[in-house]
C-alpha positions, -999 to +999 in steps of 0.1 A: -798-394+178-772-417+160-769-455+174-737-452+190-720-491+204-696-501+228-665-504+210-669-472+185-648-442+179-671-411+184-668-371+184-678-365+218-683-327+238-672-326+270-669-295+288-666-276+267-640-291+251-641-315+219-623-348+214-622-383+191-627-414+218-639-446+218-665-459+236-660-483+267-693-488+287-731-476+285-742-464+314-778-452+311-776-417+303-737-412+298-713-431+279-676-437+293-659-429+267-616-430+264-596-400+250-579-415+215-577-376+201-589-335+207-608-320+179-614-290+199-590-269+229-615-267+263-625-227+268-604-211+290-614-189+319-649-192+340-674-204+320-707-188+333-692-155+325-675-161+292-654-135+278-650-119+314-614-114+333-630-087+360-646-103+394-645-135+379-619-165+389-597-170+355-597-209+355-571-228+332-589-256+317-562-284+304-576-309+272-583-344+285-550-365+282-545-394+258-565-427+272-577-401+300-617-416+309-647-390+303-685-401+312-705-380+284-739-373+286-754-395+251-767-366+232-730-353+234-718-383+217-719-388+179-706-414+155-672-403+136-664-423+108-629-402+097-595-409+103-581-408+136-550-386+140-522-386+168-534-374+202-502-352+201-507-340+165-540-332+176-537-320+206-509-295+190-537-286+162-560-278+188-545-256+211-532-235+175-565-234+158-575-218+195-548-195+198-553-179+163-593-177+169-579-159+199-556-138+186-583-122+157-594-098+186-576-076+213-594-088+244-587-086+282-601-120+277-583-132+248-552-119+262-554-136+299-566-171+275-537-167+255-510-165+282-533-196+297-524-217+270-491-205+265-483-213+302-503-251+296-484-251+264-450-248+285-457-270+311-479-297+300-485-300+261-452-299+243-441-332+261-472-345+251-468-335+209-442-357+206-443-385+230-480-399+218-481-413+188-516-433+195 
């Protein structure tokens, strides 16, 4: 595991999403990290039954927002040394990338996940694409 210090910019995996953030506190087994950008949008649906839509609750999972804090297990945190994109641009790219992946195969899960992402985009994300430049 690479050395990570308070104030470092890191890549962190959290609840099926991946984020770029700044380490704010060392909390023993975890780091408190402030979100700066989104690398991978969280998966939609039931994480315990991936790819399923029948007989499960299909969760809508939002990406964490700019400057939101997350408590991440240390093994899921890695140094990040590339340029940090703006939050709005990174969110837009992460949503687009996830949709492109879902469009590669026509399944009930992928259809439901795309509908959920479209709803998130319309109701939550579009204003963040342009209003947060970090």
